[in-house]
C-alpha positions in Angstrom: -20.5 7.2 31.1 -16.9 7.0 32.0 -15.0 5.1 29.4 -11.5 5.1 28.2 -10.9 4.2 24.5 -7.7 2.4 23.6 -6.9 4.7 20.7 -6.9 8.4 21.5 -5.7 11.7 19.9 -6.4 10.2 16.5 -7.8 12.6 13.8 -10.0 11.7 10.8 -7.9 10.2 8.1 -6.4 12.7 5.7 -7.8 10.7 2.8 -11.3 11.3 4.1 -10.6 14.9 4.9 -9.3 15.7 1.4 -11.9 13.7 -0.5 -14.7 15.4 1.5 -13.2 18.8 0.7 -12.9 17.9 -2.9 -16.5 16.8 -3.0 -17.7 20.0 -1.2 -15.8 22.3 -3.7 -16.3 20.2 -6.8 -12.5 19.8 -7.2 -10.6 17.3 -9.2 -9.8 14.6 -6.7 -6.1 13.5 -7.1 -5.8 12.9 -3.3 -7.3 9.5 -2.4 -5.6 6.6 -4.2 -8.3 5.2 -6.4 -8.8 5.1 -10.2 -11.6 7.1 -11.8 -11.9 4.5 -14.6 -13.7 1.2 -14.4 -12.3 -2.3 -14.0 -12.0 -4.6 -16.9 -15.5 -5.7 -17.9 -14.2 -9.3 -18.1 -13.6 -9.2 -14.4 -16.9 -7.6 -13.6 -18.6 -10.2 -15.7 -16.7 -13.0 -14.0 -17.8 -11.8 -10.5 -21.4 -11.5 -11.8 -21.3 -15.0 -13.2 -20.0 -16.3 -9.9 -23.0 -14.7 -8.1 -25.4 -16.2 -10.6 -23.7 -19.6 -10.3 -24.3 -19.8 -6.6 -21.0 -18.6 -5.0 -23.0 -16.6 -2.4 -22.4 -18.4 0.8 -19.3 -18.4 3.1 -16.0 -19.0 1.4 -13.5 -21.2 3.3 -11.9 -19.3 6.1 -8.5 -19.2 4.4 -10.1 -18.3 1.0 -11.3 -20.1 -2.1 -8.7 -22.8 -2.7 -8.7 -22.3 -6.4 -7.9 -18.6 -5.9 -5.1 -19.5 -3.5 -3.7 -21.9 -6.1 -3.8 -19.1 -8.7 -1.9 -16.8 -6.3 0.7 -19.6 -5.7 1.1 -19.9 -9.5 1.6 -16.1 -9.8 4.5 -16.3 -7.2 6.1 -19.1 -9.2 5.8 -17.2 -12.4 7.1 -13.8 -11.1 9.6 -14.8 -8.4 10.4 -18.5 -9.0 9.4 -19.2 -5.5 6.5 -21.1 -3.9 3.9 -20.7 -1.2 1.7 -23.7 -0.3 -1.8 -22.6 -1.2 -3.3 -24.8 1.5 -1.1 -23.6 4.4 0.7 -20.4 3.4 -1.8 -18.2 1.6 -4.9 -16.5 3.1 -7.4 -14.3 1.3 -8.2 -11.1 3.3 -10.6 -8.2 3.3 -8.0 -6.0 1.6 -4.4 -5.5 2.5 -5.2 -3.3 5.4 -7.1 -6.1 7.2 -4.1 -8.4 6.6 -1.8 -5.8 8.1 -4.0 -5.2 11.1 -4.4 -8.9 11.7 -0.6 -9.6 11.4 0.2 -6.9 14.0 -2.6 -8.1 16.3 -1.3 -11.7 16.1 2.2 -11.0 17.2 2.5 -7.6 18.9 1.8 -7.3 22.6 2.4 -4.7 25.4 6.0 -3.3 25.2 6.9 -4.8 21.8 8.8 -2.4 19.5 7.9 -2.2 15.8 10.2 -0.3 13.4 8.4 1.7 10.8 9.7 4.0 8.1 8.1 7.5 7.8 6.4 8.9 5.8 4.4 5.7 6.4 0.9 4.7 5.3 -1.4 5.7 8.1 -2.7 2.3 9.2 0.6 0.9 10.6 1.0 3.0 13.8 -2.6 2.8 15.1 -2.6 -1.0 14.8 0.7 -1.2 16.7 -0.6 1.1 19.5 -3.9 -0.6 19.8 -2.1 -3.8 20.6 0.1 -2.2 23.2 3.2 -2.0 21.0 5.6 0.9 20.6 6.3 2.3 17.1 9.9 3.1 16.5 9.9 5.6 13.6 12.8 6.0 11.3 12.6 9.0 9.0 13.1 8.9 5.2 14.5 12.1 3.7 13.0 13.8 0.7 13.3 13.6 -2.2 14.7 10.1 -2.5 13.3 8.6 0.7 16.2 6.1 1.1 16.6 3.9 4.3 19.5 4.6 6.5 20.4 1.1 7.5 23.0 2.2 10.1 20.1 3.9 11.9 18.0 0.8 11.6 20.8 -1.3 13.1 21.1 1.1 16.0 17.3 0.9 16.5 17.1 -2.9 16.8 16.9 -4.0 20.5 15.8 -7.0 22.4 12.3 -5.6 22.4 12.2 -5.3 18.6 9.5 -7.7 17.5 8.7 -6.6 13.9 9.9 -4.4 11.1 7.4 -3.1 8.5 8.5 -2.2 5.0 6.6 -1.0 2.0 7.8 -1.3 -1.6 6.9 0.3 -3.9 6.4 3.0 -1.3 3.2 4.9 -0.6 3.3 7.9 -0.3 6.7 8.7 -1.9 6.6 6.5 -5.0 10.1 5.1 -4.4 11.2 1.5 -4.4 13.6 -0.6 -2.4 16.6 -2.0 -4.1 18.1 -5.5 -4.0 20.8 -4.1 -1.7 18.2 -2.8 0.7 16.6 -6.2 1.0 20.0 -7.9 1.4 20.8 -5.5 4.3 17.4 -6.2 5.9 18.1 -9.9 5.6 21.5 -9.5 7.3 20.1 -7.4 10.1 17.2 -9.8 10.9 19.1 -13.1 10.5 19.5 -15.1 13.7 16.8 -12.9 15.4 13.1 -13.5 16.2 12.1 -10.4 14.3 9.1 -10.7 12.0 9.1 -8.7 8.8 5.8 -7.4 7.5 6.3 -6.5 3.8 3.5 -4.3 2.3 3.7 -5.1 -1.4 0.3 -3.9 -2.6 1.9 -2.0 -5.6 4.2 -4.9 -6.7 2.8 -4.8 -10.3 3.2 -1.0 -10.6 6.9 -0.3 -11.0 8.6 1.8 -13.7 11.7 2.4 -15.8 12.7 -1.2 -16.1 13.1 -1.7 -12.3 12.3 -5.1 -10.9 10.1 -5.4 -7.8 12.3 -6.7 -4.9 9.9 -8.9 -2.9 11.0 -10.4 0.4 10.2 -13.8 -1.1 13.3 -13.5 -3.3 15.6 -13.7 -0.3 15.4 -17.1 1.4 16.4 -16.2 4.9 14.1 -13.2 4.7 11.2 -15.1 3.4 11.2 -17.5 6.3 10.4 -14.7 8.7 8.2 -12.5 6.5 4.6 -11.8 5.7 3.7 -10.4 2.3 0.5 -8.4 2.0 -1.1 -7.7 -1.4 -4.2 -6.0 -2.9 -6.4 -7.1 -5.8 -8.1 -3.7 -5.4 -4.9 -1.8 -6.2 -4.0 -4.2 -9.0 -7.3 -4.5 -10.8 -8.8 -1.0 -10.4 -11.5 -1.9 -7.9 -10.5 -0.6 -4.5 -14.1 -0.7 -3.3 -14.1 -4.5 -3.4 -11.6 -4.7 -0.6 -10.1 -8.1 -1.4 -6.4 -8.9 -0.9 -4.3 -11.7 0.5 -1.2 -12.4 2.5 1.5 -15.1 2.3 3.9 -16.4 4.9 5.6 -19.7 6.0 3.3 -22.3 7.5 4.0 -21.6 11.2 3.5 -17.8 10.8 0.3 -18.4 8.8 -1.2 -20.8 11.3 -0.8 -18.1 14.0 -2.3 -15.5 11.6 -5.4 -17.6 10.9 -6.0 -18.2 14.6 -6.8 -14.4 14.7 -8.2 -14.0 11.2 -11.0 -16.5 11.9 -12.4 -14.4 14.7 -11.7 -11.1 13.0 -13.2 -11.5 9.5 -13.5 -15.2 9.1 -14.0 -15.2 5.4 -14.1 -12.8 2.4 -16.7 -12.1 -0.3 -17.0 -15.4 -2.1 -18.2 -14.4 -5.6 -15.4 -11.9 -5.9 -12.9 -14.6 -5.0 -14.3 -16.9 -7.7 -14.2 -14.1 -10.3 -10.6 -13.2 -9.5 -9.7 -16.9 -9.8 -11.0 -17.0 -13.4 -9.4 -13.6 -14.2 -5.9 -14.7 -13.0 -5.7 -17.4 -15.6 -4.4 -14.7 -17.9 -1.1 -13.3 -16.4 -1.1 -10.3 -18.8 -3.9 -8.8 -16.6 -1.2 -8.0 -14.1 2.0 -8.2 -16.2 0.8 -5.2 -18.3 0.2 -2.9 -15.4 3.6 -1.3 -15.2 3.5 -0.2 -18.8 -0.1 1.0 -18.4 0.7 3.2 -15.4 4.1 4.4 -16.6 2.3 5.9 -19.6 0.0 7.7 -17.2 3.0 8.9 -15.1 4.8 10.1 -18.1 1.8 11.9 -19.5 1.2 13.7 -16.2 4.8 14.8 -15.8 5.1 15.9 -19.4 1.9 18.0 -19.0 3.3 19.8 -15.9 7.0 20.1 -17.0 6.7 23.8 -17.4 4.9 24.4 -14.0 6.7 25.7 -10.9 6.5 22.4 -9.2 9.7 20.3 -8.9 9.7 16.5 -9.0 11.6 13.3 -9.1 9.7 10.9 -11.3 7.9 8.2 -9.3 9.5 4.8 -9.5 6.4 2.9 -8.5 2.8 3.1 -7.2 0.4 5.4 -9.0 1.4 8.4 -7.0 3.6 11.4 -7.9 5.2 13.7 -5.3 5.5 17.3 -6.3 7.8 19.8 -4.5 6.1 23.3 -4.1 9.0 25.0 -2.2 9.5 27.5 -5.0 5.8 28.4 -5.0 4.9 29.1 -1.4 6.1 28.9 2.2 2.8 27.7 3.5 2.5 24.5 5.5 1.8 21.6 3.2 -1.6 21.0 4.9 -2.6 24.6 4.4 -1.5 24.7 0.8 -3.3 21.4 0.0 -6.5 22.7 1.4 -6.1 26.1 -0.4 -5.5 24.3 -3.7 -8.7 22.3 -3.2 -10.9 25.2 -2.2 -9.5 28.0 -4.5 -7.9 26.2 -7.4 -10.1 23.1 -7.7 -7.6 20.3 -7.3 -7.1 18.0 -4.3 -3.9 16.3 -3.2 -2.4 14.8 0.0 0.2 16.6 2.1 3.0 14.3 3.2 3.6 15.8 6.6 0.7 13.8 8.0 2.7 10.6 7.4 5.9 11.9 9.0 7.0 11.8 12.6 6.3 15.1 14.3 4.5 16.1 11.1 7.8 17.1 9.4 7.0 19.3 6.5 9.1 18.7 3.3 7.0 21.1 1.2 5.6 18.3 -1.0 2.2 17.0 -2.0 1.2 13.6 -3.3 -1.0 13.4 -6.5 -2.7 10.3 -7.7 -2.3 9.7 -11.5 -4.5 6.7 -11.7 -7.0 8.8 -13.6 -8.2 9.2 -17.2 -6.1 11.2 -19.6 -8.8 13.9 -19.6 -8.6 14.2 -15.8 -4.8 14.4 -16.0 -5.0 17.2 -18.6 -7.5 19.1 -16.6 -5.3 18.7 -13.5 -2.2 19.9 -15.4 -4.0 23.0 -16.6 -4.6 24.0 -13.0 -1.1 23.1 -11.7 0.5 25.1 -14.6 -1.2 28.2 -13.5 -0.1 28.1 -9.9 
């Protein structure tokens, strides 16, 4: 057969590689971003109850209306802004599906999409599959701040979309109010769509406030927000998320969504609806994860790794430049095989695989796992 796939020169995801390596060598897996503790039993029971109550057929294409209403109430509570649950909110099969569908809906051959690297690895393939051209702007370690002058210089008549991610995976940094104001200024009076990946919106530390695009009126009118219940409620395997956008944008999104996924697991949607009636289930997350971040950093404070404390997400970047001159990919694999701890090298997320001598560790783990990890890191 002579066939030509649309996506070429793509390697297996680094998350799959490092998790497989961790499993093979029985290493502590602080690479892939998932908790090793269970979800709240109340949520599990709510989903089980929904199954036993008959919520086992197709959900509405846009999602269970009660769940969309609960999401709308969350936006009103957190940001004093509103999305119409009937026309501006859609439940998706995780945030990644929402991101892929947004890009597929609007990006065509020759369109340019600005992304900031290191970037989560689903953005660029989705752009390329749809014939678009990723325009990568590098973020410099250790603070990973956006150079807005460079962004301004990168905006052209072909610029169709800008993708932002705050709190930022993999660096653990957050965008400031000034950042969002500048983005609003640069996109005002243009046709540029903003895709704002906000899956870690409830995991932000040190008294910082999450700066959602919905807080900025002119930005909100051109933006999609993508979010993840899996990241929020410790059940990444359920793959349920949602996106929000003004009516006209959402109508275009649903035209594609209906032929892509159509609808999402119904009993989970019903269980989440019941669970969201208590806002503390997401309001308490920042404190919960900040304790884990602080515990992890306190445990490794005497190690040879250097760090700037994460400002959000459940990831911590560690600088190993005083330990070895190895490539980050080689060091990460050696740590997994020889020392029994798996992490993620950040060069795989950078343009031209720029190596900043840093690794990303997930601290969404039990305290016992963090203590065991620290014992290993302190000996290196």
